[in-house]
C-alpha positions as CSV (number, residue, x, y, z in Angstrom):
1,M,-0.1,-0.1,0.0
2,I,2.8,2.4,0.9
3,T,4.5,1.8,-2.6
4,A,1.3,2.5,-4.4
5,V,0.6,5.7,-2.5
6,A,4.2,6.7,-3.2
7,S,3.5,6.4,-7.0
8,L,0.4,8.4,-6.7
9,G,2.2,11.1,-4.7
10,L,4.7,11.6,-7.5
11,A,2.1,11.9,-10.2
12,G,-0.1,13.9,-8.0
13,T,2.4,16.5,-7.1
14,A,3.7,16.8,-10.6
15,V,0.4,17.7,-11.8
16,A,-0.2,20.1,-9.1
17,V,2.3,22.5,-10.3
18,S,1.9,22.5,-13.9
19,A,-0.4,24.6,-16.1
20,Q,-0.8,27.6,-13.9
21,A,-4.0,28.7,-15.6
22,Q,-5.5,25.2,-14.6
23,E,-8.7,25.7,-12.7
24,A,-11.7,23.7,-11.5
25,P,-15.1,23.6,-13.3
26,A,-17.5,26.0,-11.8
27,P,-19.2,24.6,-8.8
28,A,-22.9,24.7,-8.4
29,A,-24.5,27.7,-6.7
30,V,-23.6,27.9,-2.9
31,S,-26.2,26.7,-0.3
32,W,-25.7,28.8,2.7
33,A,-27.1,27.9,6.1
34,K,-26.7,28.8,9.7
35,C,-23.3,27.7,11.0
36,A,-23.3,24.7,13.2
37,G,-21.7,24.8,16.7
38,D,-21.3,27.5,19.2
39,D,-18.4,29.5,18.1
40,P,-19.2,33.0,18.9
41,Y,-17.1,34.3,15.8
42,L,-19.6,32.3,13.6
43,A,-22.8,33.7,15.4
44,D,-23.5,36.0,12.7
45,A,-22.0,34.1,9.8
46,E,-23.5,31.7,7.4
47,C,-21.8,28.5,6.3
48,A,-21.6,26.2,3.3
49,Q,-19.6,23.2,1.7
50,I,-18.2,23.9,-1.7
51,Q,-17.3,20.9,-3.8
52,V,-13.8,20.8,-5.3
53,P,-11.9,18.1,-7.2
54,L,-9.7,15.8,-5.3
55,D,-7.1,16.0,-8.1
56,Y,-7.0,19.2,-10.2
57,G,-5.2,17.2,-12.9
58,H,-8.6,15.3,-13.3
59,P,-11.3,17.9,-12.4
60,N,-14.1,15.7,-13.3
61,G,-13.1,12.9,-11.0
62,K,-13.5,12.3,-7.3
63,K,-14.7,15.3,-5.2
64,I,-14.2,16.4,-1.7
65,S,-15.5,19.5,-0.1
66,V,-14.2,22.7,1.6
67,A,-16.1,24.3,4.5
68,V,-16.7,28.0,3.9
69,S,-18.2,30.8,6.1
70,R,-19.4,34.2,5.3
71,V,-20.2,37.6,7.0
72,K,-21.8,39.8,4.5
73,H,-21.0,43.5,3.8
74,T,-23.4,46.2,5.2
75,D,-22.1,49.1,3.0
76,T,-23.6,48.7,-0.4
77,K,-22.2,52.1,-1.6
78,H,-18.6,51.1,-1.0
79,Y,-18.7,47.2,-1.4
80,K,-15.3,46.0,-2.4
81,G,-16.0,42.3,-3.0
82,V,-14.8,39.3,-0.8
83,L,-12.0,39.2,1.8
84,V,-10.7,35.6,2.3
85,G,-8.7,34.8,5.4
86,N,-6.3,32.1,6.4
87,P,-4.8,31.8,9.9
88,G,-1.8,29.8,9.2
89,G,-0.7,26.2,10.2
90,P,-0.5,24.6,7.8
91,G,-3.5,22.9,9.2
92,G,-5.1,25.7,11.0
93,S,-8.9,26.0,10.8
94,G,-9.9,29.3,9.2
95,L,-13.8,28.8,9.2
96,Y,-14.1,31.3,12.2
97,L,-12.2,34.0,10.3
98,S,-15.4,35.4,8.8
99,G,-16.5,36.7,12.2
100,G,-13.0,36.8,13.5
101,L,-11.7,39.4,11.0
102,A,-14.8,41.3,11.3
103,S,-14.6,41.4,15.1
104,W,-10.9,42.3,15.1
105,F,-11.1,45.1,12.7
106,T,-14.0,46.6,14.6
107,G,-12.0,46.2,17.8
108,V,-9.1,48.2,16.6
109,G,-11.3,51.0,15.3
110,H,-11.9,49.9,11.6
111,P,-15.5,48.8,11.3
112,E,-15.4,50.1,7.7
113,I,-13.6,47.0,6.5
114,P,-16.3,44.3,7.6
115,A,-18.8,46.9,6.2
116,Q,-17.2,47.1,2.9
117,Y,-16.3,43.4,2.3
118,D,-18.0,40.1,2.4
119,I,-15.5,38.3,4.9
120,I,-14.9,34.7,3.9
121,G,-13.4,32.0,6.3
122,F,-12.7,28.6,5.2
123,D,-11.2,25.3,6.4
124,P,-8.7,24.3,3.9
125,R,-8.9,20.8,2.3
126,G,-8.4,18.0,5.0
127,V,-9.0,20.5,7.8
128,G,-11.8,20.8,10.4
129,A,-15.2,20.9,8.9
130,S,-14.1,20.2,5.4
131,V,-14.8,16.7,4.3
132,P,-13.0,14.6,4.7
133,A,-10.9,15.8,7.7
134,L,-7.4,14.1,8.0
135,T,-6.8,12.3,11.3
136,C,-4.3,9.6,11.9
137,D,-3.9,8.8,15.5
138,P,-5.9,11.1,17.9
139,H,-3.8,9.7,20.9
140,F,-0.4,10.6,19.3
141,S,0.1,13.7,21.6
142,D,-1.6,12.1,24.8
143,P,0.5,13.0,27.9
144,V,2.8,12.0,29.3
145,R,5.1,11.5,26.2
146,P,8.7,10.5,26.1
147,D,11.0,13.4,26.8
148,Y,11.5,15.5,23.5
149,V,15.4,15.6,24.4
150,P,17.0,12.1,23.8
151,H,19.6,11.2,26.4
152,S,20.6,8.1,24.4
153,T,20.3,6.5,21.2
154,K,17.6,4.3,22.6
155,D,15.5,7.4,23.6
156,E,15.9,8.8,20.0
157,T,14.7,5.4,18.7
158,V,11.7,5.6,20.7
159,W,10.6,8.8,19.1
160,R,11.6,7.7,15.6
161,K,9.4,4.6,15.9
162,K,6.6,6.8,17.3
163,S,6.9,9.2,14.4
164,K,7.2,6.4,11.8
165,A,3.9,4.8,13.2
166,Y,2.2,8.0,12.9
167,A,3.0,8.4,9.2
168,Q,2.1,4.9,8.5
169,A,-1.4,5.5,10.2
170,C,-1.9,8.4,7.9
171,A,-1.0,6.4,4.8
172,S,-3.2,3.6,5.9
173,K,-6.3,5.8,6.6
174,F,-5.8,8.5,3.9
175,G,-3.3,7.3,1.4
176,W,-5.6,8.4,-1.4
177,L,-5.7,12.0,0.0
178,L,-2.2,12.7,1.1
179,P,-0.8,13.4,-2.3
180,H,-3.5,16.1,-3.0
181,L,-2.7,18.3,0.1
182,R,-0.1,20.5,-1.4
183,T,-0.4,24.3,-0.9
184,T,-1.1,24.5,-4.5
185,D,-4.1,22.4,-4.1
186,A,-5.4,24.8,-1.2
187,A,-4.6,27.7,-3.5
188,R,-6.8,26.3,-6.3
189,D,-9.5,25.6,-3.9
190,I,-9.4,29.4,-3.0
191,D,-9.9,30.0,-6.6
192,A,-12.9,27.7,-6.7
193,I,-14.4,29.5,-3.7
194,R,-13.9,32.7,-5.8
195,G,-15.8,31.2,-8.8
196,A,-18.5,29.8,-6.5
197,L,-19.0,33.3,-5.1
198,G,-19.2,34.7,-8.6
199,Q,-16.3,37.1,-8.0
200,R,-13.8,38.2,-10.6
201,Q,-11.2,38.8,-8.0
202,I,-10.6,38.3,-4.3
203,S,-8.7,40.1,-1.6
204,Y,-6.8,38.0,0.7
205,Y,-5.5,38.3,4.4
206,G,-3.0,35.6,5.4
207,F,-1.3,35.1,8.7
208,S,1.9,32.8,9.2
209,Y,1.7,30.0,6.8
210,G,-1.2,31.7,5.3
211,T,1.4,34.1,3.8
212,Y,2.8,31.2,1.7
213,L,-0.7,30.2,0.8
214,G,-1.4,33.7,-0.4
215,A,1.9,33.9,-2.3
216,T,1.1,30.7,-4.0
217,Y,-2.4,32.0,-5.0
218,G,-0.8,35.1,-6.4
219,T,1.6,33.0,-8.3
220,L,-1.0,30.8,-9.8
221,F,-3.6,33.6,-10.3
222,P,-2.1,36.9,-10.3
223,A,-4.7,38.6,-12.2
224,R,-7.4,37.5,-9.7
225,V,-6.0,39.5,-6.6
226,R,-7.5,42.7,-5.7
227,H,-5.6,43.1,-2.5
228,M,-3.3,41.0,-0.4
229,V,-2.2,41.4,3.2
230,L,0.5,39.0,4.3
231,D,1.5,39.1,8.0
232,G,4.3,37.1,9.5
233,N,5.8,35.9,6.2
234,V,7.3,32.5,5.7
235,D,10.9,32.5,4.2
236,D,10.5,30.8,0.8
237,R,13.9,29.7,1.1
238,G,13.6,27.4,4.0
239,V,10.4,25.5,2.7
240,W,10.2,23.4,4.8
241,Y,12.9,21.7,6.4
242,D,15.3,24.7,6.8
243,A,12.4,26.7,8.2
244,Q,12.4,24.6,11.4
245,L,16.2,25.1,12.0
246,E,15.8,28.9,11.8
247,Q,12.7,28.6,14.2
248,D,14.8,26.9,16.7
249,K,17.2,29.8,16.9
250,A,14.5,32.4,17.1
251,F,12.5,30.7,19.8
252,E,15.7,30.3,21.9
253,R,16.0,34.0,21.7
254,N,12.5,34.6,22.4
255,I,12.1,32.3,25.5
256,K,15.0,34.2,27.0
257,F,13.2,37.4,26.4
258,F,10.3,35.8,28.4
259,F,12.7,34.7,31.2
260,A,14.2,38.1,31.4
261,W,10.6,39.6,31.6
262,I,10.0,37.4,34.6
263,A,13.1,38.4,36.1
264,K,12.2,42.2,35.8
265,Y,9.1,41.5,38.0
266,D,10.8,39.2,40.5
267,S,8.9,41.0,43.2
268,H,5.7,39.5,41.7
269,F,6.9,36.2,40.4
270,H,9.8,35.3,42.9
271,L,11.5,33.2,40.3
272,G,14.9,35.0,40.1
273,K,16.3,38.4,39.4
274,T,18.1,37.7,36.2
275,E,17.2,35.9,33.0
276,A,19.9,33.1,33.8
277,A,18.2,32.6,37.2
278,V,14.8,32.1,35.8
279,E,16.0,29.9,33.0
280,K,17.7,27.7,35.5
281,A,14.4,27.5,37.5
282,Y,12.7,26.5,34.3
283,Y,15.1,23.6,33.4
284,T,15.0,22.5,37.2
285,M,11.3,22.2,37.0
286,R,11.6,20.6,33.7
287,A,14.1,18.0,35.1
288,K,11.7,17.3,38.1
289,A,8.9,16.7,35.7
290,G,10.8,14.2,33.8
291,K,10.9,12.1,37.1
292,Q,7.3,12.6,38.0
293,A,4.9,14.4,35.9
294,I,3.4,17.4,37.4
295,G,-0.2,16.8,38.5
296,G,0.2,13.4,36.7
297,K,-0.1,15.0,33.3
298,V,2.7,17.5,32.6
299,G,6.0,16.1,31.8
300,P,9.0,17.8,30.0
301,D,7.2,17.9,26.7
302,E,4.1,19.3,28.0
303,L,6.0,21.9,29.9
304,D,7.9,22.8,26.7
305,D,4.6,23.0,24.6
306,T,3.1,25.2,27.3
307,F,5.9,27.7,27.6
308,L,6.4,27.7,23.6
309,N,3.5,30.0,23.7
310,A,5.3,32.8,25.3
311,G,7.8,32.6,22.4
312,Y,4.8,33.2,20.1
313,N,2.9,35.9,21.7
314,T,3.6,38.2,24.7
315,G,0.1,38.2,25.6
316,W,0.9,34.6,27.2
317,Y,3.6,36.1,29.3
318,E,1.6,36.7,32.5
319,P,-0.7,33.7,32.6
320,I,2.2,31.3,32.0
321,A,4.5,33.0,34.5
322,D,1.8,32.9,37.0
323,V,1.4,29.0,36.9
324,F,5.2,28.8,36.7
325,S,5.5,30.8,39.9
326,A,2.7,29.0,41.6
327,Y,4.4,25.7,41.1
328,V,7.9,26.7,42.1
329,T,7.1,28.9,44.9
330,Q,4.1,27.2,46.4
331,G,4.2,23.6,45.0
332,D,0.9,24.1,43.2
333,A,0.9,21.3,40.6
334,A,-2.9,21.8,39.8
335,A,-2.2,25.3,38.5
336,I,0.2,24.1,35.7
337,A,-1.8,20.8,34.9
338,D,-5.0,22.7,34.8
339,F,-3.5,25.4,32.5
340,Y,-2.2,22.7,30.2
341,S,-5.5,20.9,30.1
342,D,-7.4,24.1,29.4
343,N,-5.3,26.0,27.0
344,I,-2.7,23.7,25.4
345,F,-3.7,20.0,25.1
346,S,-6.2,18.9,22.4
347,P,-7.2,15.4,21.9
348,D,-7.8,16.1,18.0
349,D,-4.8,15.4,15.9
350,N,-6.2,17.2,12.7
351,G,-3.9,20.1,13.0
352,F,-0.8,18.1,13.6
353,A,-1.9,15.6,10.7
354,M,-2.3,18.4,8.2
355,Y,0.8,20.3,9.3
356,N,2.9,17.3,8.5
357,A,0.8,16.4,5.4
358,V,1.2,19.6,3.7
359,Q,4.8,20.1,4.3
360,A,5.6,16.7,3.3
361,A,3.9,17.0,-0.1
362,D,5.0,20.6,-0.7
363,A,8.8,20.0,-0.9
364,K,11.6,17.5,-0.6
365,W,12.9,16.7,2.9
366,P,16.2,15.1,3.8
367,T,15.9,11.1,3.4
368,S,18.8,10.4,5.9
369,W,17.9,10.4,9.6
370,S,21.6,11.1,10.1
371,K,21.0,14.7,8.8
372,W,18.1,15.1,10.9
373,H,20.1,14.0,13.9
374,R,23.3,15.9,13.1
375,D,21.5,19.2,12.5
376,A,19.6,19.0,15.7
377,A,22.5,17.8,17.8
378,K,24.6,20.6,16.5
379,L,22.0,23.3,17.4
380,Y,21.4,21.9,20.8
381,K,25.2,21.8,21.5
382,Q,25.3,25.4,20.4
383,G,22.9,26.4,23.0
384,Y,19.6,26.3,21.2
385,R,18.0,23.9,23.5
386,F,14.5,25.0,24.2
387,N,12.7,24.1,21.0
388,T,15.3,22.2,18.9
389,W,14.3,18.6,19.8
390,G,10.7,19.4,20.2
391,N,10.7,20.7,16.7
392,V,12.3,17.5,15.4
393,W,9.6,15.5,16.6
394,F,6.9,17.9,15.6
395,N,8.1,17.3,12.0
396,A,9.6,13.9,12.2
397,P,6.6,12.0,10.7
398,V,7.6,13.7,7.4
399,K,10.7,11.6,7.3
400,Y,8.5,8.5,7.1
401,W,5.8,9.8,4.7
402,P,4.7,7.4,2.0
403,F,6.2,9.5,-0.8
404,Q,8.7,12.2,-1.3
405,G,7.3,15.5,-1.9
406,G,7.9,18.3,-4.3
407,P,8.9,19.9,-6.5
408,K,8.6,22.9,-4.5
409,L,6.6,25.8,-6.3
410,K,8.6,28.6,-7.5
411,I,7.0,31.8,-5.9
412,N,6.8,34.3,-8.8
413,A,3.6,36.7,-8.8
414,R,4.6,38.8,-11.6
415,G,1.6,40.9,-12.7
416,M,-0.1,40.6,-9.3
417,T,-1.4,43.7,-7.6
418,T,1.0,45.4,-5.0
419,A,0.6,43.4,-1.7
420,L,1.0,44.8,1.8
421,L,3.6,42.8,3.9
422,V,3.9,43.1,7.6
423,Q,6.7,41.5,9.7
424,S,7.8,41.8,13.2
425,T,11.5,42.0,13.6
426,L,11.7,39.5,16.6
427,D,9.0,37.2,15.3
428,A,10.2,33.6,16.3
429,A,7.9,31.5,14.3
430,T,8.5,33.3,11.1
431,P,11.8,35.1,11.5
432,Y,12.2,38.6,10.0
433,P,14.3,37.6,7.0
434,G,11.2,35.9,5.6
435,G,9.5,39.2,5.2
436,V,12.4,40.7,3.3
437,E,12.5,37.7,1.1
438,M,8.9,37.8,0.4
439,H,9.4,41.5,-0.5
440,K,11.8,40.5,-3.1
441,L,9.4,37.8,-4.5
442,L,6.2,39.7,-4.7
443,P,5.3,43.2,-5.9
444,S,4.9,44.7,-2.4
445,R,5.5,47.1,0.3
446,L,7.0,45.9,3.5
447,V,6.1,47.2,7.1
448,A,8.5,46.2,9.8
449,E,7.3,46.3,13.4
450,L,10.5,47.2,15.3
451,G,11.0,45.1,18.4
452,G,7.8,43.1,17.8
453,K,7.9,39.7,19.6
454,T,4.4,38.7,18.9
455,H,3.9,36.4,15.7
456,A,1.8,37.7,13.0
457,N,0.9,40.8,15.1
458,T,-1.6,42.8,13.0
459,L,-5.3,43.6,14.3
460,N,-3.8,43.0,17.8
461,G,-3.9,46.7,18.9
462,N,-0.7,48.3,17.4
463,A,-2.6,51.2,15.8
464,C,0.5,52.1,13.5
465,L,0.2,48.5,12.0
466,D,-3.5,48.2,11.9
467,D,-4.2,51.7,10.4
468,K,-1.9,50.9,7.5
469,V,-3.8,47.6,6.9
470,A,-7.2,49.1,7.1
471,A,-6.1,52.1,4.8
472,Y,-4.8,49.6,2.1
473,L,-8.0,47.5,2.1
474,S,-10.3,50.5,2.2
475,T,-8.6,53.1,0.0
476,D,-5.7,51.3,-1.7
477,A,-3.2,53.4,0.2
478,L,0.2,52.1,0.3
479,P,3.4,53.2,2.0
480,K,5.8,55.0,-0.3
481,D,8.1,52.6,-2.0
482,K,11.7,52.8,-0.8
483,P,14.6,51.5,-3.0
484,G,16.1,48.1,-1.9
485,S,14.7,45.1,-0.2
486,G,14.4,46.6,3.3
487,P,11.2,47.9,4.9
488,D,9.3,50.7,3.2
489,V,8.0,51.9,6.6
490,T,8.4,50.9,10.3
491,C,6.3,50.9,13.2
492,A,7.5,50.7,16.9
493,A,6.3,47.6,18.8
494,L,4.0,48.1,21.8
495,P,5.7,47.8,25.2
496,D,5.8,44.4,26.8
497,P,2.9,43.6,29.2
498,V,2.8,44.6,32.8
499,P,1.7,42.2,35.4
500,S,-1.7,43.1,36.6
501,S,-0.6,43.3,40.3
502,V,2.2,45.6,39.3
503,A,0.1,47.8,37.0
504,S,-1.5,49.6,40.0
505,S,-1.4,53.2,38.9
506,A,-3.6,54.7,36.1
507,L,-0.4,55.6,34.2
508,A,1.0,51.9,34.3
509,K,-2.3,50.5,33.5
510,S,-2.6,52.8,30.4
511,A,0.9,51.8,29.2
512,A,0.3,48.0,29.5
513,P,-1.1,46.4,26.4
514,K,-3.9,44.2,27.0
515,V,-3.6,40.5,26.6
516,P,-4.8,39.9,23.0
517,A,-8.2,38.6,22.3
518,R,-7.2,37.3,18.9
519,P,-6.5,33.6,19.0
520,L,-3.0,32.3,19.0
521,I,-1.4,32.0,15.4
522,G,0.1,28.6,15.3
523,R,3.0,26.9,13.6
524,P,4.8,28.3,11.6
């Protein structure tokens, strides 16, 4: 079965990148209905399933469907068409973005955008409410897992076998689907959505991996883009193996920022007065969790997964530091265990499965485990220890995928409208050079958020960023083009948060940015 899937993968991926004008036959009229479930972002939205070809090389063959949501415009005089959003991943569910983007724009003072656009959310093929949704082993991430960091060849072999079994489960259950989960397939699905909605062009808003999906759409269908906002840009040069190595370095930097922030407020957290002291407290706690899981469910991996969020978003600083402090200073194991259960752990492996499936199909990965090991061991020895081995195991199923992915699409959106790119200079998940590289590849303007540590940070309360995005979408306004590949304009990042108990004066309270209401944007 694996051999058969491998041959399908090669054929399917070759078709996927050929004939850029290739498109699906026009779907039937969209049947909108009230969205199922209780997601507050979908309370005012309508939902539908749009059929698309499994294989765009055989458009009249087997069909799958993509879940779509819509919040309609209210300003008929200034209607600007549809705005399609993607939250990242790959594997992130974006159905909620119809109401999500509408809410966030309104929350940052720009209700004109949801008024002028039909905002479209969707779950990419294989994700969430789309049919089918990829799932391989829902128990793969159940706690408590073997330590990410291997202390022997035997430890490493345990994780390799676990990763291989996961890849084999994916091939066994969904071998027919896996070759058709390239980013190019998802981009063609966006074009099918465009056609189903009767639109000649779309506007697009992509976060994180969604920037790569947007750039892919612009490469395949440059004339069909009216506006494009890309925030937290993927570095096309690293798709996808090298990208994880750069993340390891950036997350090490950002977790040290977090530890230094905790040290700054030692009078509140009591975990150490220097970054080094707080870091030591973390690794002491981690070693203790390796001997006996905290609260019976939080071992070293679960701790790493929890603290990783602080590397993504400064809005997580205080809540994570609070449970860290509660455990170290008071022995409160329930605080961390409950936080992990309520905020981090999910029994659903759809996002993890799709993350691996898309990256495996998009591009070639090293076939020799010795390279994976050598690169990780080198980084870890150099001091990049926080995320290096965790990132290896997050991606390791790709090593055992039933086919070799690629060829990688060459991003080249010649003839596309000018895009607006936003990049925070201290983004860990998509490091800053990715924004510069995307600026070179696309007709674009680049906005740099200087000192920004939060990943994909637009619509999060920085008015300098948010006003530029809204002006572009509403009036076509763009920053003045500066020569070279550097930023065309910069915005200062907001200050780091202040712990609530410390922010006692009105002045301190006004200076402290609120914990973002926007959901965390995930890997990468």
